[in-house]
Predicted model as a PDB file, atoms N, CA, C, CB and O in Angstrom, pLDDT in the B-factor column:
MODEL        1                                                                  
ATOM      1  N   MET A   1       0.744  -1.179   0.023  1.00 54.00           N  
ATOM      2  CA  MET A   1      -0.312   0.194   0.194  1.00 54.00           C  
ATOM      3  C   MET A   1       0.964   1.333  -0.110  1.00 54.00           C  
ATOM      4  CB  MET A   1      -1.244   0.419   2.178  1.00 54.00           C  
ATOM      5  O   MET A   1       2.091   1.267   0.381  1.00 54.00           O  
ATOM      6  N   SER A   2       0.616   2.060  -0.764  1.00 58.00           N  
ATOM      7  CA  SER A   2       1.662   3.610  -1.032  1.00 58.00           C  
ATOM      8  C   SER A   2       0.949   4.263   0.176  1.00 58.00           C  
ATOM      9  CB  SER A   2       1.448   4.763  -2.879  1.00 58.00           C  
ATOM     10  O   SER A   2      -0.177   4.076   0.637  1.00 58.00           O  
ATOM     11  N   ALA A   3       2.138   5.236   0.612  1.00 77.00           N  
ATOM     12  CA  ALA A   3       2.139   5.845   1.747  1.00 77.00           C  
ATOM     13  C   ALA A   3       1.409   7.230   1.528  1.00 77.00           C  
ATOM     14  CB  ALA A   3       3.529   5.926   2.250  1.00 77.00           C  
ATOM     15  O   ALA A   3       0.976   7.919   2.451  1.00 77.00           O  
ATOM     16  N   ILE A   4       1.318   7.589   0.008  1.00 78.00           N  
ATOM     17  CA  ILE A   4       0.218   9.049  -0.573  1.00 78.00           C  
ATOM     18  C   ILE A   4      -1.066   8.260  -0.843  1.00 78.00           C  
ATOM     19  CB  ILE A   4       0.784  10.043  -2.355  1.00 78.00           C  
ATOM     20  O   ILE A   4      -1.341   7.269  -1.518  1.00 78.00           O  
ATOM     21  N   LYS A   5      -1.952   9.356   0.204  1.00 85.00           N  
ATOM     22  CA  LYS A   5      -3.242   8.831  -0.278  1.00 85.00           C  
ATOM     23  C   LYS A   5      -3.780   9.203  -1.429  1.00 85.00           C  
ATOM     24  CB  LYS A   5      -4.141   9.046   0.514  1.00 85.00           C  
ATOM     25  O   LYS A   5      -4.624   8.514  -2.001  1.00 85.00           O  
ATOM     26  N   TYR A   6      -3.283  10.487  -1.944  1.00 85.00           N  
ATOM     27  CA  TYR A   6      -3.818  10.820  -3.175  1.00 85.00           C  
ATOM     28  C   TYR A   6      -2.900  10.579  -4.558  1.00 85.00           C  
ATOM     29  CB  TYR A   6      -4.175  12.230  -3.024  1.00 85.00           C  
ATOM     30  O   TYR A   6      -2.934  11.441  -5.436  1.00 85.00           O  
ATOM     31  N   LEU A   7      -2.290   9.686  -4.678  1.00 87.00           N  
ATOM     32  CA  LEU A   7      -1.465   9.569  -5.668  1.00 87.00           C  
ATOM     33  C   LEU A   7      -1.038  10.483  -6.709  1.00 87.00           C  
ATOM     34  CB  LEU A   7      -1.825   8.755  -6.137  1.00 87.00           C  
ATOM     35  O   LEU A   7       0.005  11.134  -6.763  1.00 87.00           O  
ATOM     36  N   HIS A   8      -2.336  10.414  -7.806  1.00 89.00           N  
ATOM     37  CA  HIS A   8      -2.467  11.293  -8.867  1.00 89.00           C  
ATOM     38  C   HIS A   8      -3.123  12.832  -8.716  1.00 89.00           C  
ATOM     39  CB  HIS A   8      -3.214  10.542  -9.771  1.00 89.00           C  
ATOM     40  O   HIS A   8      -3.700  13.358  -9.668  1.00 89.00           O  
ATOM     41  N   LEU A   9      -3.002  13.370  -7.659  1.00 88.00           N  
ATOM     42  CA  LEU A   9      -3.265  14.293  -7.265  1.00 88.00           C  
ATOM     43  C   LEU A   9      -2.840  15.819  -8.569  1.00 88.00           C  
ATOM     44  CB  LEU A   9      -2.593  14.095  -5.872  1.00 88.00           C  
ATOM     45  O   LEU A   9      -3.504  16.592  -9.259  1.00 88.00           O  
ATOM     46  N   PHE A  10      -1.708  15.624  -8.363  1.00 89.00           N  
ATOM     47  CA  PHE A  10      -0.672  16.706  -9.082  1.00 89.00           C  
ATOM     48  C   PHE A  10      -0.340  16.280 -10.226  1.00 89.00           C  
ATOM     49  CB  PHE A  10       0.636  17.000  -8.407  1.00 89.00           C  
ATOM     50  O   PHE A  10       0.543  16.946 -10.766  1.00 89.00           O  
ATOM     51  N   GLU A  11      -0.833  15.174 -10.945  1.00 92.00           N  
ATOM     52  CA  GLU A  11      -0.620  14.900 -12.466  1.00 92.00           C  
ATOM     53  C   GLU A  11      -1.501  15.366 -13.346  1.00 92.00           C  
ATOM     54  CB  GLU A  11      -0.576  13.603 -12.771  1.00 92.00           C  
ATOM     55  O   GLU A  11      -2.466  15.682 -12.650  1.00 92.00           O  
ATOM     56  N   PRO A  12      -1.818  15.660 -14.746  1.00 95.00           N  
ATOM     57  CA  PRO A  12      -2.662  16.322 -15.526  1.00 95.00           C  
ATOM     58  C   PRO A  12      -3.488  15.441 -15.882  1.00 95.00           C  
ATOM     59  CB  PRO A  12      -2.157  16.974 -16.529  1.00 95.00           C  
ATOM     60  O   PRO A  12      -3.261  14.240 -15.732  1.00 95.00           O  
ATOM     61  N   ILE A  13      -4.463  15.866 -16.356  1.00 94.00           N  
ATOM     62  CA  ILE A  13      -5.656  14.899 -16.567  1.00 94.00           C  
ATOM     63  C   ILE A  13      -6.521  15.696 -17.652  1.00 94.00           C  
ATOM     64  CB  ILE A  13      -6.575  14.568 -15.058  1.00 94.00           C  
ATOM     65  O   ILE A  13      -6.635  16.919 -17.731  1.00 94.00           O  
ATOM     66  N   THR A  14      -7.122  14.693 -18.495  1.00 96.00           N  
ATOM     67  CA  THR A  14      -7.936  15.522 -19.520  1.00 96.00           C  
ATOM     68  C   THR A  14      -9.139  15.108 -19.414  1.00 96.00           C  
ATOM     69  CB  THR A  14      -7.551  15.447 -20.937  1.00 96.00           C  
ATOM     70  O   THR A  14      -9.294  13.897 -19.574  1.00 96.00           O  
ATOM     71  N   LEU A  15     -10.109  15.777 -19.177  1.00 93.00           N  
ATOM     72  CA  LEU A  15     -11.986  15.562 -18.972  1.00 93.00           C  
ATOM     73  C   LEU A  15     -12.549  16.243 -20.523  1.00 93.00           C  
ATOM     74  CB  LEU A  15     -12.860  16.836 -17.201  1.00 93.00           C  
ATOM     75  O   LEU A  15     -12.254  17.297 -21.087  1.00 93.00           O  
ATOM     76  N   ALA A  16     -13.361  15.272 -20.850  1.00 96.00           N  
ATOM     77  CA  ALA A  16     -14.106  15.946 -22.116  1.00 96.00           C  
ATOM     78  C   ALA A  16     -13.214  17.012 -23.116  1.00 96.00           C  
ATOM     79  CB  ALA A  16     -15.406  16.846 -21.480  1.00 96.00           C  
ATOM     80  O   ALA A  16     -13.676  18.053 -23.582  1.00 96.00           O  
ATOM     81  N   GLY A  17     -11.889  16.527 -23.323  1.00 96.00           N  
ATOM     82  CA  GLY A  17     -11.025  17.339 -24.271  1.00 96.00           C  
ATOM     83  C   GLY A  17     -10.353  18.300 -23.586  1.00 96.00           C  
ATOM     84  O   GLY A  17      -9.320  18.747 -24.085  1.00 96.00           O  
ATOM     85  N   ALA A  18     -10.832  18.802 -22.286  1.00 95.00           N  
ATOM     86  CA  ALA A  18     -10.424  19.969 -21.806  1.00 95.00           C  
ATOM     87  C   ALA A  18      -9.023  19.380 -21.062  1.00 95.00           C  
ATOM     88  CB  ALA A  18     -11.621  20.736 -20.842  1.00 95.00           C  
ATOM     89  O   ALA A  18      -9.325  18.266 -20.634  1.00 95.00           O  
ATOM     90  N   TYR A  19      -7.705  19.660 -20.759  1.00 96.00           N  
ATOM     91  CA  TYR A  19      -6.640  19.697 -20.413  1.00 96.00           C  
ATOM     92  C   TYR A  19      -6.353  20.209 -19.057  1.00 96.00           C  
ATOM     93  CB  TYR A  19      -6.118  20.225 -21.260  1.00 96.00           C  
ATOM     94  O   TYR A  19      -6.321  21.439 -19.030  1.00 96.00           O  
ATOM     95  N   PHE A  20      -6.154  19.680 -18.024  1.00 92.00           N  
ATOM     96  CA  PHE A  20      -6.003  20.423 -16.704  1.00 92.00           C  
ATOM     97  C   PHE A  20      -4.320  19.943 -16.140  1.00 92.00           C  
ATOM     98  CB  PHE A  20      -7.439  19.860 -15.490  1.00 92.00           C  
ATOM     99  O   PHE A  20      -3.766  18.848 -16.231  1.00 92.00           O  
ATOM    100  N   ARG A  21      -3.816  21.257 -15.542  1.00 91.00           N  
ATOM    101  CA  ARG A  21      -2.113  20.363 -15.087  1.00 91.00           C  
ATOM    102  C   ARG A  21      -2.696  19.711 -14.023  1.00 91.00           C  
ATOM    103  CB  ARG A  21      -0.448  21.419 -14.453  1.00 91.00           C  
ATOM    104  O   ARG A  21      -2.059  18.669 -13.870  1.00 91.00           O  
ATOM    105  N   ASN A  22      -3.611  19.791 -13.182  1.00 88.00           N  
ATOM    106  CA  ASN A  22      -3.664  19.053 -11.964  1.00 88.00           C  
ATOM    107  C   ASN A  22      -4.895  18.700 -11.746  1.00 88.00           C  
ATOM    108  CB  ASN A  22      -3.185  19.691 -10.871  1.00 88.00           C  
ATOM    109  O   ASN A  22      -5.676  18.968 -12.659  1.00 88.00           O  
ATOM    110  N   ARG A  23      -5.381  18.106 -10.688  1.00 87.00           N  
ATOM    111  CA  ARG A  23      -6.376  17.648 -10.429  1.00 87.00           C  
ATOM    112  C   ARG A  23      -7.407  18.191  -9.230  1.00 87.00           C  
ATOM    113  CB  ARG A  23      -5.981  16.555 -10.340  1.00 87.00           C  
ATOM    114  O   ARG A  23      -8.314  17.468  -8.818  1.00 87.00           O  
ATOM    115  N   ILE A  24      -7.198  19.407  -8.764  1.00 83.00           N  
ATOM    116  CA  ILE A  24      -7.672  20.312  -7.779  1.00 83.00           C  
ATOM    117  C   ILE A  24      -8.453  21.242  -8.567  1.00 83.00           C  
ATOM    118  CB  ILE A  24      -6.569  20.990  -6.949  1.00 83.00           C  
ATOM    119  O   ILE A  24      -8.023  21.861  -9.540  1.00 83.00           O  
ATOM    120  N   PHE A  25      -9.905  21.321  -7.981  1.00 81.00           N  
ATOM    121  CA  PHE A  25     -10.905  22.395  -8.537  1.00 81.00           C  
ATOM    122  C   PHE A  25     -11.019  22.706  -7.465  1.00 81.00           C  
ATOM    123  CB  PHE A  25     -12.183  22.176  -9.324  1.00 81.00           C  
ATOM    124  O   PHE A  25     -10.729  22.063  -6.456  1.00 81.00           O  
ATOM    125  N   ALA A  26     -11.619  24.116  -7.592  1.00 77.00           N  
ATOM    126  CA  ALA A  26     -12.735  24.958  -6.696  1.00 77.00           C  
ATOM    127  C   ALA A  26     -13.815  25.237  -7.253  1.00 77.00           C  
ATOM    128  CB  ALA A  26     -12.365  26.212  -6.235  1.00 77.00           C  
ATOM    129  O   ALA A  26     -13.782  25.577  -8.436  1.00 77.00           O  
ATOM    130  N   SER A  27     -14.943  25.173  -6.618  1.00 74.00           N  
ATOM    131  CA  SER A  27     -15.807  25.667  -6.960  1.00 74.00           C  
ATOM    132  C   SER A  27     -16.461  27.030  -6.946  1.00 74.00           C  
ATOM    133  CB  SER A  27     -16.220  25.073  -6.664  1.00 74.00           C  
ATOM    134  O   SER A  27     -16.021  27.876  -6.169  1.00 74.00           O  
ATOM    135  N   PRO A  28     -17.667  27.363  -7.893  1.00 69.00           N  
ATOM    136  CA  PRO A  28     -17.717  28.597  -7.415  1.00 69.00           C  
ATOM    137  C   PRO A  28     -18.480  28.960  -6.578  1.00 69.00           C  
ATOM    138  CB  PRO A  28     -17.833  29.289  -8.133  1.00 69.00           C  
ATOM    139  O   PRO A  28     -19.473  28.313  -6.247  1.00 69.00           O  
ATOM    140  N   THR A  29     -18.006  30.510  -5.896  1.00 67.00           N  
ATOM    141  CA  THR A  29     -18.498  30.982  -4.797  1.00 67.00           C  
ATOM    142  C   THR A  29     -19.640  31.532  -4.363  1.00 67.00           C  
ATOM    143  CB  THR A  29     -17.928  31.558  -4.564  1.00 67.00           C  
ATOM    144  O   THR A  29     -20.101  31.386  -3.231  1.00 67.00           O  
ATOM    145  N   GLY A  30     -20.355  32.491  -5.688  1.00 68.00           N  
ATOM    146  CA  GLY A  30     -21.680  32.590  -5.737  1.00 68.00           C  
ATOM    147  C   GLY A  30     -21.535  34.092  -5.744  1.00 68.00           C  
ATOM    148  O   GLY A  30     -20.541  34.812  -5.643  1.00 68.00           O  
ATOM    149  N   TRP A  31     -23.128  34.416  -5.929  1.00 69.00           N  
ATOM    150  CA  TRP A  31     -23.852  35.651  -6.194  1.00 69.00           C  
ATOM    151  C   TRP A  31     -23.119  37.040  -5.156  1.00 69.00           C  
ATOM    152  CB  TRP A  31     -25.621  35.276  -5.792  1.00 69.00           C  
ATOM    153  O   TRP A  31     -22.856  38.195  -5.491  1.00 69.00           O  
ATOM    154  N   GLU A  32     -22.975  36.446  -4.023  1.00 78.00           N  
ATOM    155  CA  GLU A  32     -22.566  37.218  -3.150  1.00 78.00           C  
ATOM    156  C   GLU A  32     -21.313  38.256  -3.510  1.00 78.00           C  
ATOM    157  CB  GLU A  32     -22.321  36.373  -2.144  1.00 78.00           C  
ATOM    158  O   GLU A  32     -21.214  39.381  -3.021  1.00 78.00           O  
ATOM    159  N   ASP A  33     -20.343  37.650  -4.487  1.00 83.00           N  
ATOM    160  CA  ASP A  33     -18.956  38.073  -4.929  1.00 83.00           C  
ATOM    161  C   ASP A  33     -19.099  39.136  -6.023  1.00 83.00           C  
ATOM    162  CB  ASP A  33     -18.096  36.819  -5.483  1.00 83.00           C  
ATOM    163  O   ASP A  33     -18.107  39.534  -6.634  1.00 83.00           O  
ATOM    164  N   MET A  34     -20.919  39.818  -6.390  1.00 88.00           N  
ATOM    165  CA  MET A  34     -21.087  40.210  -7.460  1.00 88.00           C  
ATOM    166  C   MET A  34     -21.888  41.878  -7.288  1.00 88.00           C  
ATOM    167  CB  MET A  34     -21.827  39.014  -8.180  1.00 88.00           C  
ATOM    168  O   MET A  34     -22.802  42.253  -6.554  1.00 88.00           O  
ATOM    169  N   ASP A  35     -21.377  42.325  -7.929  1.00 90.00           N  
ATOM    170  CA  ASP A  35     -22.232  43.813  -7.618  1.00 90.00           C  
ATOM    171  C   ASP A  35     -23.505  43.797  -8.446  1.00 90.00           C  
ATOM    172  CB  ASP A  35     -21.315  45.309  -8.105  1.00 90.00           C  
ATOM    173  O   ASP A  35     -23.797  42.755  -9.033  1.00 90.00           O  
ATOM    174  N   ARG A  36     -24.472  45.118  -8.565  1.00 91.00           N  
ATOM    175  CA  ARG A  36     -25.500  44.976  -9.147  1.00 91.00           C  
ATOM    176  C   ARG A  36     -25.782  45.044 -10.584  1.00 91.00           C  
ATOM    177  CB  ARG A  36     -26.073  45.624  -8.636  1.00 91.00           C  
ATOM    178  O   ARG A  36     -26.852  44.944 -11.184  1.00 91.00           O  
ATOM    179  N   ASN A  37     -24.300  45.283 -11.106  1.00 93.00           N  
ATOM    180  CA  ASN A  37     -24.101  44.643 -12.630  1.00 93.00           C  
ATOM    181  C   ASN A  37     -23.675  43.610 -13.158  1.00 93.00           C  
ATOM    182  CB  ASN A  37     -23.498  45.156 -13.249  1.00 93.00           C  
ATOM    183  O   ASN A  37     -23.379  43.304 -14.313  1.00 93.00           O  
ATOM    184  N   CYS A  38     -23.668  42.901 -11.830  1.00 88.00           N  
ATOM    185  CA  CYS A  38     -23.258  41.213 -12.302  1.00 88.00           C  
ATOM    186  C   CYS A  38     -21.824  41.229 -12.580  1.00 88.00           C  
ATOM    187  CB  CYS A  38     -24.078  40.572 -13.833  1.00 88.00           C  
ATOM    188  O   CYS A  38     -21.324  40.416 -13.357  1.00 88.00           O  
ATOM    189  N   MET A  39     -21.156  42.108 -11.986  1.00 92.00           N  
ATOM    190  CA  MET A  39     -19.660  42.540 -12.030  1.00 92.00           C  
ATOM    191  C   MET A  39     -18.963  42.000 -10.850  1.00 92.00           C  
ATOM    192  CB  MET A  39     -19.470  44.125 -12.045  1.00 92.00           C  
ATOM    193  O   MET A  39     -19.493  42.377  -9.805  1.00 92.00           O  
ATOM    194  N   PRO A  40     -18.003  41.280 -10.699  1.00 89.00           N  
ATOM    195  CA  PRO A  40     -17.343  40.867  -9.416  1.00 89.00           C  
ATOM    196  C   PRO A  40     -16.713  42.159  -9.179  1.00 89.00           C  
ATOM    197  CB  PRO A  40     -16.285  39.553  -9.464  1.00 89.00           C  
ATOM    198  O   PRO A  40     -16.241  42.932 -10.013  1.00 89.00           O  
ATOM    199  N   THR A  41     -16.810  42.322  -7.365  1.00 91.00           N  
ATOM    200  CA  THR A  41     -16.453  43.359  -6.725  1.00 91.00           C  
ATOM    201  C   THR A  41     -14.835  43.233  -6.482  1.00 91.00           C  
ATOM    202  CB  THR A  41     -17.319  43.462  -5.488  1.00 91.00           C  
ATOM    203  O   THR A  41     -14.175  42.201  -6.607  1.00 91.00           O  
ATOM    204  N   ARG A  42     -14.325  44.610  -6.084  1.00 93.00           N  
ATOM    205  CA  ARG A  42     -13.097  44.480  -5.943  1.00 93.00           C  
ATOM    206  C   ARG A  42     -12.284  43.530  -5.028  1.00 93.00           C  
ATOM    207  CB  ARG A  42     -12.847  45.508  -5.741  1.00 93.00           C  
ATOM    208  O   ARG A  42     -11.091  43.240  -5.110  1.00 93.00           O  
ATOM    209  N   ASP A  43     -13.366  43.047  -3.989  1.00 90.00           N  
ATOM    210  CA  ASP A  43     -12.624  42.047  -2.988  1.00 90.00           C  
ATOM    211  C   ASP A  43     -12.447  40.456  -3.515  1.00 90.00           C  
ATOM    212  CB  ASP A  43     -13.534  42.008  -1.548  1.00 90.00           C  
ATOM    213  O   ASP A  43     -11.739  39.512  -3.162  1.00 90.00           O  
ATOM    214  N   ALA A  44     -13.596  40.694  -4.675  1.00 88.00           N  
ATOM    215  CA  ALA A  44     -13.736  39.314  -5.188  1.00 88.00           C  
ATOM    216  C   ALA A  44     -12.381  39.081  -5.982  1.00 88.00           C  
ATOM    217  CB  ALA A  44     -15.116  39.126  -6.159  1.00 88.00           C  
ATOM    218  O   ALA A  44     -11.532  38.228  -5.723  1.00 88.00           O  
ATOM    219  N   VAL A  45     -12.359  39.978  -6.958  1.00 90.00           N  
ATOM    220  CA  VAL A  45     -10.967  39.864  -7.725  1.00 90.00           C  
ATOM    221  C   VAL A  45      -9.663  39.773  -6.956  1.00 90.00           C  
ATOM    222  CB  VAL A  45     -10.789  41.054  -8.590  1.00 90.00           C  
ATOM    223  O   VAL A  45      -8.780  39.110  -7.500  1.00 90.00           O  
ATOM    224  N   ALA A  46      -9.443  40.223  -6.002  1.00 90.00           N  
ATOM    225  CA  ALA A  46      -8.340  40.347  -5.170  1.00 90.00           C  
ATOM    226  C   ALA A  46      -8.151  38.947  -4.629  1.00 90.00           C  
ATOM    227  CB  ALA A  46      -8.533  41.431  -4.076  1.00 90.00           C  
ATOM    228  O   ALA A  46      -7.009  38.497  -4.539  1.00 90.00           O  
ATOM    229  N   TYR A  47      -9.434  38.070  -4.181  1.00 86.00           N  
ATOM    230  CA  TYR A  47      -9.464  36.770  -3.696  1.00 86.00           C  
ATOM    231  C   TYR A  47      -9.097  36.079  -4.673  1.00 86.00           C  
ATOM    232  CB  TYR A  47     -10.615  36.319  -3.182  1.00 86.00           C  
ATOM    233  O   TYR A  47      -8.203  35.263  -4.448  1.00 86.00           O  
ATOM    234  N   TYR A  48      -9.707  36.179  -6.200  1.00 84.00           N  
ATOM    235  CA  TYR A  48      -9.076  35.088  -6.890  1.00 84.00           C  
ATOM    236  C   TYR A  48      -8.027  35.104  -7.609  1.00 84.00           C  
ATOM    237  CB  TYR A  48      -9.749  34.616  -7.565  1.00 84.00           C  
ATOM    238  O   TYR A  48      -7.566  34.123  -8.191  1.00 84.00           O  
ATOM    239  N   GLU A  49      -7.394  36.676  -7.625  1.00 88.00           N  
ATOM    240  CA  GLU A  49      -5.867  36.920  -7.930  1.00 88.00           C  
ATOM    241  C   GLU A  49      -4.910  35.822  -6.860  1.00 88.00           C  
ATOM    242  CB  GLU A  49      -5.474  38.774  -7.570  1.00 88.00           C  
ATOM    243  O   GLU A  49      -4.240  34.871  -7.262  1.00 88.00           O  
ATOM    244  N   ARG A  50      -5.051  36.204  -5.609  1.00 88.00           N  
ATOM    245  CA  ARG A  50      -4.318  35.359  -4.581  1.00 88.00           C  
ATOM    246  C   ARG A  50      -4.348  34.459  -4.752  1.00 88.00           C  
ATOM    247  CB  ARG A  50      -4.508  35.311  -3.507  1.00 88.00           C  
ATOM    248  O   ARG A  50      -3.315  33.839  -4.499  1.00 88.00           O  
ATOM    249  N   LYS A  51      -5.675  33.596  -5.371  1.00 82.00           N  
ATOM    250  CA  LYS A  51      -5.523  32.151  -5.181  1.00 82.00           C  
ATOM    251  C   LYS A  51      -4.982  31.624  -6.420  1.00 82.00           C  
ATOM    252  CB  LYS A  51      -6.830  31.445  -4.813  1.00 82.00           C  
ATOM    253  O   LYS A  51      -4.344  30.577  -6.315  1.00 82.00           O  
ATOM    254  N   ALA A  52      -5.106  32.135  -7.562  1.00 81.00           N  
ATOM    255  CA  ALA A  52      -4.147  31.820  -8.967  1.00 81.00           C  
ATOM    256  C   ALA A  52      -2.848  32.025  -8.555  1.00 81.00           C  
ATOM    257  CB  ALA A  52      -4.396  32.824 -10.340  1.00 81.00           C  
ATOM    258  O   ALA A  52      -2.035  31.396  -9.232  1.00 81.00           O  
ATOM    259  N   LYS A  53      -2.230  32.918  -7.378  1.00 83.00           N  
ATOM    260  CA  LYS A  53      -0.742  32.811  -7.325  1.00 83.00           C  
ATOM    261  C   LYS A  53      -0.484  31.737  -6.674  1.00 83.00           C  
ATOM    262  CB  LYS A  53      -0.030  33.888  -6.731  1.00 83.00           C  
ATOM    263  O   LYS A  53       0.592  31.232  -6.995  1.00 83.00           O  
ATOM    264  N   ILE A  54      -1.183  31.085  -5.717  1.00 71.00           N  
ATOM    265  CA  ILE A  54      -0.944  30.114  -4.803  1.00 71.00           C  
ATOM    266  C   ILE A  54      -1.031  28.680  -5.743  1.00 71.00           C  
ATOM    267  CB  ILE A  54      -2.059  30.254  -3.527  1.00 71.00           C  
ATOM    268  O   ILE A  54      -0.192  27.783  -5.659  1.00 71.00           O  
ATOM    269  N   SER A  55      -2.047  28.655  -6.522  1.00 55.00           N  
ATOM    270  CA  SER A  55      -2.030  27.171  -7.224  1.00 55.00           C  
ATOM    271  C   SER A  55      -0.802  27.272  -8.515  1.00 55.00           C  
ATOM    272  CB  SER A  55      -3.841  26.761  -7.988  1.00 55.00           C  
ATOM    273  O   SER A  55      -0.567  26.292  -9.222  1.00 55.00           O  
TER     274      SER A  55                                                      
ENDMDL                                                                          
END                                                                             
């Protein structure tokens, strides 16, 4: 038995023709991050920028 629980987590995968560099996904956060014009707020943009830099 392998000591690594999720052996393939950081390996690339292709799903329905779309290529992903790893197998870590995040779900959408919701309408709370939108202004009245359905645009992301400054805080939401900053959050996703930070999240992208970590990934």
